[in-house]
FIZA-942675 format. One record per residue (C-alpha): residue in one letter; x, y, z. Coordinates in steps of 0.2 Angstrom, whole numbers, plus 5000, padded with zeros to 4 digits. Layout:
// residues N
AXYZ;...
//
This chain:
// residues 475
M557758135548;K557657995561;G556457905550;I557757905536;V559157845547;S558057705553;I557657655536;C559457655531;C559957555546;F558557425542;F559157405524;S560957395530;L560557255542;L559557165528;V560957175516;L562157105530;A560856965533;L560756915515;A562656915513;E562856805529;E561456695522;E562456675505;E564056645515;V563156505525;E562556425509;D564256435502;V564956355518;L563556215517;S563956185499;H565756145503;I565356035518;L563955935509;R564655765504;D564855715486;R563555585480;S564155545463;H564855375469;I563055325474;D562455345456;E564055255449;T563955105461;L562055085459;R562255115440;L560755235441;A561355335425;S561455175414;E559955125403;E558754985409;N559054885393;A558254735402;A556654815408;E555554745395;H556354575397;Y556054585416;H554254635414;A553954485402;A554754365415;I553654445429;Q552154405418;K552654225416;L552954205434;R551254275438;K550454155425;I551354005433;Y550754055450;H548954075445;S548853925434;A549853795444;I550053855463;K548553955468;P547253825463;M548053705475;E548153845489;Q546253875487;A545753685486;Y546653645503;K546553815511;Y548453845513;N548254025518;E547353975534;L548853875539;R550154005535;A549154165534;H550254225520;E549254255504;I550254305489;S549454445479;D549854505462;G550554665470;E551854555479;I552354465464;T552654625453;S553354725468;K555054795468;P556354735481;M556054805498;V557454875509;L556854885528;F557654995540;L557554945559;G558454995575;P558355105590;W557655285590;S558755425582;V560155315576;G560055395558;K558855275549;S557855425541;S559455525538;M560155375528;I558655365517;N558755555514;Y560555535509;L560355385498;L558955475488;G559755655489;L558155725498;K559155855508;D558156015509;S556755945498;P554955965503;Y554855775505;Q556455745515;L556055635530;Y556055725547;T557555695558;G558155755575;A559055705591;E557355655599;P556255515593;T555555585577;T554855445566;S553155375573;E552555305557;F552955165545;T553455265530;V553555175513;I554555275500;M554255215482;H554255265464;G552855375456;E552655485442;K552455635453;T552955675471;R551555655483;S551055575500;I549755435502;E548755395517;G548955215524;I547055185522;V547255225503;M548855115501;A547954965510;A546354985499;D547354985482;S547454795477;S548754835464;R550054875478;S550754745489;F550154825505;S548254775506;P548554635518;L549054765531;E547254805534;K547154655546;F548154765559;G546754885561;Q546355065557;S547455125571;F548955055562;L548455125545;E548355295553;K550255265557;L550655205539;I551155335526;G551755315508;I552855445498;E552955425480;M554255525469;P555055505453;H556855445456;K558055325447;L558455225463;L556555205467;E556255135450;R557254985456;V556954975475;T555655025489;F556255095506;V555355065522;D555755175537;T555055115554;P554755195571;G556355185582;I556355055596;I556055135613;E556355015627;N555255095640;R553755095628;K552554955629;Q551654885613;Q549954935620;E550455115621;R550755115602;G548955065599;Y549354925587;P550354765587;F552054835583;N552954675583;D551654595571;V551854735559;C553754725560;Q553554535556;W552554575541;F553854685534;I555254575539;D554454425530;R554354525514;A556054625514;D557454575503;L558754675513;I558654725531;F559754865538;V559754855557;T560555025562;F561455075578;D562455225584;P563855235597;T562755295610;K561355165609;L562254995610;D561254925624;V559954785621;G558354785630;L556754685628;E556054765613;L557654745603;E557854565609;M556154535603;L556554605586;F558054495584;R556954345588;Q555854395574;L557354405562;K557854215565;G557954125549;R558254295539;E560154305544;S560654315526;Q559654475523;I560254565539;R561554695538;I562154785554;I562554975552;L563655065565;N563155235560;K563855415565;A565555325567;D566455495563;N565955555580;L567255445588;A569155445588;T569955285580;Q570355205597;D568555235604;L567755175588;M568755005590;R568054995607;V566255035602;Y566354905587;G566854775600;A565454825612;L564154805598;F564654635594;W564654585612;S562854655614;L562254565598;A563154395600;P561854315611;L560454375599;I561254315582;N561554125584;V562354085568;T564054015562;E564454165552;P564054335559;P563154465548;R564054595539;V564354755549;Y564654925540;V565455065549;S565255235542;S564155395544;F562655395532;W562055575531;P562255715518;F563655815527;D565455785525;Y566455675538;A567055755553;P568955805552;D570355695558;T569355535556;S569555385545;R568755455529;E569455325517;L568855185528;F567155255530;K567055295511;R567555105507;E566255045519;E564855155511;I565355085494;S565254905500;L563554935507;L562955015490;E563754865481;D562754755493;L561154845489;N561454845470;Q561654655471;V559954635478;I559254745464;E560154645451;N559554485458;R557754535461;M557054425447;E558054275453;N557454305471;K555654315466;I555754155457;A556554065472;F555254135484;I553754075473;R554553905471;Q554853885490;H553053935492;A552453805480;I553453675489;R552653715505;V550853715497;R551253545489;I551753475506;H550253545514;A549153465501;L549953295503;L549753305522;V547853355520;D547653215508;R548453085520;Y547253145534;V545753125522;Q546352945517;T546752895535;F545052955540;K544152855527;D545152695530;K544752705549;M542852745547;S541652605549;Y539752595550;F539752605569;S541152725571;D540852905578;P541653015564;D542053155577;L542953035589;V543952945574;F544553105567;K545053185584;E546153035587;I546953055570;V547253235573;D547853215591;E549053075587;P549653085569;D551152985572;K550052835578;F549352835560;F551052875552;I550353035544;F551953125542;K553152975540;S552152915526;I552353075517;L554253065520;A554352885513;K553252905498;T553553085491;N555353125493;V554953265505;S556253335516;K555853315535;F556553495537;D555053555526;L553653475536;P552553595546;N552253585564;R551053445569;E550153555582;A549753675567;Y548553545560;Q547553535576;D547153715574;F546853695555;F545653555556;G544853635571;V544053765559;N544053665543;P543053505544;I543853355536;G542353335525;S542653495516;F544253425507;K544353305493;S545753185490;L547053225478;S546553095466;A544853175465;Q545653345461;C545853305442;S544753355427;Y544853295409;S545153475402;G546153545416;G547253405422;C547753365440;L548153495453;L549653395459;D550353365441;K550253555438;I551153605454;E552553475453;K552853535435;A552953715441;I554253665454;T555353545444;S555153615427;E554353785424;L555153895437;P556853825435;G556553855416;L556054035419;L557654065429;S558653995415;S557854105403;I558354265412;N560154195415;P560554105398;G562053985399;K561953985418;A561353835428;P559953885440;P560753885457;G559953785470;L558553725459;S559253555454;S558953465471;C557653335471;E557653315490;A556153425493;T555153385478;G555553225469;C556153255452;G556153165435;D555853205417;K554053195421;P553353205438;K552353055443;N550653085452;R550452945464;Y548753005468;R547953005451;K546652875447;N547152755434;
//
């Protein structure tokens, strides 16, 4: 009899537990935030009518790079000066959105919210303690799966193969997640370990700041996230903002978890955030700051719900702008890269010509070239480039960089530009100038018919004309 009573009690408790679980799920379904505005603002439900046109433009851009820019890179070893080799994976990659900031400020929760990963097997782990210890790349794939960093770096079709240079210890802290998602068809998210001020780089086992710089250099949009409890700026965060110099147009500051504060307290925190960041962001126009709470649950009661919703929509519109301009941004990036390669080739050619002019039968070649490299202004190396080729002085590399460059690359290993011509292939300088002044602006016009290419009409950095004149070609 007692056994029957025990069984009845067990089943009664089980029924109560199931009922309570259903009630909890009902409550959660009411407090989860509506995400329909995300799909609407990012136009995820619309068809990608321009997908085929975009793919064709990418292939044209790739062809221009390989035929007109890369040969000059290789001939004058540009990658040893800048250490930024452009791969096919980088040309064809989707826009990258990078999340940076202190630990436990809601970076991973924000990604979960944007992608709707709540309660899915692949939602990013979140918590009040430091949770993300890896660099996590969330990208599109035909099926949901995780990829080890070693595999990502070994795949040349992706844009992450250069990360091998940071060592195996870092690759063990790199993880990729692929999943079929409309938003990930257009953009890639990168979640980073939170900044912990009392942790030294050596304790991470890999060069954390160098890895961050690699992602910063390739990011189209950078979300630097804070919450009301972590506004103080330490050495690690100060170093991070130093690395962001020159990328102010890509930076967006996010004050997350704003619904935890009353309106008056939120105003004070907002002011304190600007006070902390003012010494680190030395620009005329401060970056955009979004104030909201980016996670799947509804806003706390008695808070500025309408303000937070408008701020969230503004951020989504900002993200959508990056997605829609992805092709224009790639063309502008490749053109800027081509300008730098061209300037580098002109400078190396000038060093070569000066060396040949100063050499005599009795000269010591090592001493002559050392003098040229140590005192380039004495031989008007940089000034002659500015005077003859319409190069902007703001685009010139650092003089000291060429001391290191020629320290590992003997001057005799380079030909002059006039010798870089062939009957069938033409001249390298002609090709890269045509790409800068004609082909790349033309490609931009083809994807925006009837719209003048913005910022590509200036001749300040390249020297323009109906046909670029090669001053270095033999007559």
